C-alpha positions, -999 to 999 in steps of 0.1 A, spaced: 664 389 491 657 370 458 679 371 427 654 391 408 652 416 436 690 420 436 690 424 398 667 454 402 683 468 433 720 469 424 716 490 392 694 513 412 720 518 439 747 524 413 726 549 395 715 566 427 751 570 439 762 585 405 732 609 405 741 620 440 777 626 427 763 648 400 742 667 426 774 672 446 793 685 416 765 708 406 762 721 441 799 728 443 799 746 410 782 778 422 814 794 435 834 786 403 805 798 380 801 830 399 838 838 397 839 831 360 808 850 350 822 881 368 854 878 348 841 869 314 803 872 312 776 846 311 776 838 274 814 836 271 815 812 301 788 790 287 804 790 252 838 779 267 821 753 288 804 737 259 833 740 235 856 722 259 829 695 266 825 690 228 863 686 224 863 660 252 834 639 238 839 640 201 868 615 201 846 590 220 818 592 195 837 596 162 836 559 154 798 557 156 774 575 131 740 581 146 709 576 126 686 605 116 662 598 144 689 594 170 705 626 158 672 644 160 667 633 196 702 645 205 696 679 189 662 683 207 678 674 241 707 697 233 683 726 228 663 719 260 696 716 280 710 748 266 676 766 274 678 755 310 712 770 315 703 803 299 671 806 319 687 797 352 718 819 347 699 850 338 671 843 363 695 840 392 709 875 383 674 890 385 661 874 417 672 864 452 689 831 458 660 821 480 634 826 453 656 808 428 663 778 450 626 773 458 614 777 423 640 755 406 633 728 432 598 726 417 615 705 390 611 675 413 573 678 414 570 688 377 590 659 365 568 634 384 537 650 369 550 649 334 562 613 337 528 602 351 519 567 363 533 573 398 513 568 429 502 598 450 527 589 477 555 598 454 541 633 449 539 636 487 576 626 489 585 651 462 566 678 480 584 670 512 617 674 495 606 707 479 595 720 513 629 711 526 646 731 499 625 761 508 636 759 544 672 753 534 675 785 513 650 806 534 676 830 548 660 865 548 628 850 533 610 851 499 609 883 480 581 897 458 578 881 424 600 895 396 610 888 360 638 867 375 613 845 392 595 840 359 628 829 343 636 805 371 601 790 369 605 786 332 638 769 338 622 745 362 595 736 336 621 731 308 644 711 330 615 688 340 607 684 303 643 678 294 646 650 320 612 635 310 621 636 273 655 620 280 636 590 294 610 587 267 629 595 235 662 577 242 655 543 228 674 512 240 694 511 207 706 547 211 741 553 224 744 574 256 778 588 246 765 598 211 734 615 224 755 635 250 780 645 223 753 658 201 739 678 230 773 694 236 777 702 199 744 720 199 753 740 230 787 749 216 771 762 184 744 781 202 765 798 228 795 802 205 773 822 182 757 841 211 791 851 226 802 865 192 833 885 188 839 887 226 846 850 229 883 848 218 896 880 234 880 871 268 893 836 267 928 849 259 926 870 290 919 841 313 945 831 337 953 796 351 926 798 379 899 808 353 908 780 330 908 755 358 873 767 366 863 763 329 877 727 329 858 719 361 825 732 347 831 715 313 844 681 324 826 677 357 793 697 354 788 689 317 805 658 304 803 636 336 770 651 347 752 648 313 765 613 307 754 600 341 721 618 340 711 603 307 725 568 316 706 568 349 673 581 335 673 553 309 678 526 336 655 539 363 630 568 356 630 605 350 612 611 383 637 592 403 666 610 387 650 644 392 644 636 429 680 628 435 693 657 415 670 679 436 694 674 465 718 699 448 710 728 472 718 705 502 753 699 489 757 735 480 750 745 515 772 718 530 801 727 507 796 764 516 799 755 553 830 733 548 848 755 523 834 789 528 832 789 566 794 795 566 773 785 596 742 763 595 710 776 611 683 755 628 660 762 598 686 750 574 692 718 593 654 711 593 654 718 556 682 693 550 663 667 571 631 672 550 650 670 517 668 637 527 636 622 541 616 631 510 642 617 487 645 584 506 607 580 507 603 588 470 630 564 461 612 535 478 579 544 463 593 548 428 612 515 430 581 496 442 559 512 415 584 504 387 588 468 399 550 463 398 548 477 363 576 455 351 560 424 366 527 432 350 542 437 316 562 404 320 530 385 329 511 399 299 540 391 275 541 355 289 504 350 283 506 363 248 535 340 240 517 310 255 485 318 235 505 322 203 523 289 208 491 269 214 472 285 186 498 276 159 505 240 169 473 224 184 442 214 164 409 216 182 388 185 187 363 198 161 389 197 133 405 164 141 381 144 119 389 166 89 425 159 93 419 123 86 389 126 63 407 116 31 423 85 45 402 70 73 365 62 65 340 62 93 323 29 102 291 40 85 308 42 52 328 9 54 303 -10 33 305 15 4 343 13 5 340 -24 -4 309 -22 -25 324 -32 -58 343 -63 -45 326 -77 -15 288 -82 -16 268 -83 15 252 -116 25 217 -103 14 229 -99 -22 249 -131 -26 221 -149 -44 218 -122 -70 254 -127 -79 246 -162 -91 212 -157 -107 220 -167 -142 245 -195 -135 238 -211 -102 205 -232 -97 192 -236 -63 189 -271 -49 151 -271 -55 156 -265 -92 183 -290 -99 161 -311 -121 157 -284 -147 194 -285 -152 191 -321 -167 161 -315 -191 152 -350 -202 169 -369 -174 154 -369 -140 178 -377 -112 169 -400 -84 166 -385 -50 201 -396 -42 212 -377 -75 226 -409 -93 216 -394 -126 240 -366 -122 268 -391 -126 260 -393 -164 255 -357 -170 287 -339 -182 274 -304 -177 255 -303 -145 272 -297 -111 259 -313 -81 239 -291 -57 268 -292 -32 291 -273 -55 288 -236 -61 283 -227 -98 304 -196 -94 333 -218 -83 331 -244 -111 310 -228 -139 291 -250 -164 321 -272 -174 332 -287 -141 325 -325 -140 309 -339 -108 332 -360 -86 308 -391 -90 318 -396 -127 348 -418 -119 327 -446 -104 302 -444 -133 329 -449 -159 343 -479 -139 308 -495 -142 309 -490 -180 
């Protein structure tokens, strides 16, 4: 296995184990919740659960002040979480455990549909797990639809929305502890107000066993569970978290067998097998899909960075000439660059028109004196250069070199 594969797998394993621990805790909470609701009522128990949770989390988040947007996300998630608990609690009281278990397990499928982007194989895996839950809680069979079923179905929809929103709205810069604390504050305010005047007298009448139950629901089912759920969703996906949390009925049955002395039926065993098979299959599909998506995003980002780097530092061949236009003349313009100082061979004669006679006109330079063919007369002319000397070099005043022999004759 490659290093990159390990980097993706190890966080997944940690998150999966923690989510399974949450499912175990939630599955084991039924007995405690049932006992407490009988003693104090649904709203009082929920209010105490959230008040204790808030008291446990506030010291952890007091040093960090969330921004307005982060606070808004926490409030929204707090409202959806509180709604799930209210709908589930009242729904279970109005329908059978079988109907409730099957309907709430639809959260697995609904979350996958809300998240989107998952292959069809994941939906098949989620459907397998849901069918397993149906077998697991079958018992006497499904009953006719009721108001309780509608509440449980609404709870499944809201729970799926809550999990999906947790993954989409919780930005990387947001703090998990802060968001969870805000959720518990919202629940404490809502259920504290709903419980009303009955809250304090009922809480005062609780004994040690009831308060231990409240602490278990608050610290285990709320603080630990909410923190782990949000943390895991932000590092994997909402669909994966929902799939693992969907094993809650399995743990509830197994705990009932171990603690309550219940007996497993063949149908229940088959249901457990389907749940576990669906969860395992769905995990593999989701991990593979997420890895492909991450690889595609990484490749696209690398291409964008490469294109940006080349675009800002490299001139194209068509513009290279303009970069040197002001300092490097082209060969075709070299003559014009020297036009004022270096005449071309074709124009050299014109540069001497008024001062330099050609060899054929040397006689005109001596007016009344005609030199012999070997130019002896030029020895007595003080103003005329010999044909062998350029006028532009000596002007009209340079004496000919032959003057020295002529003066010696004199």
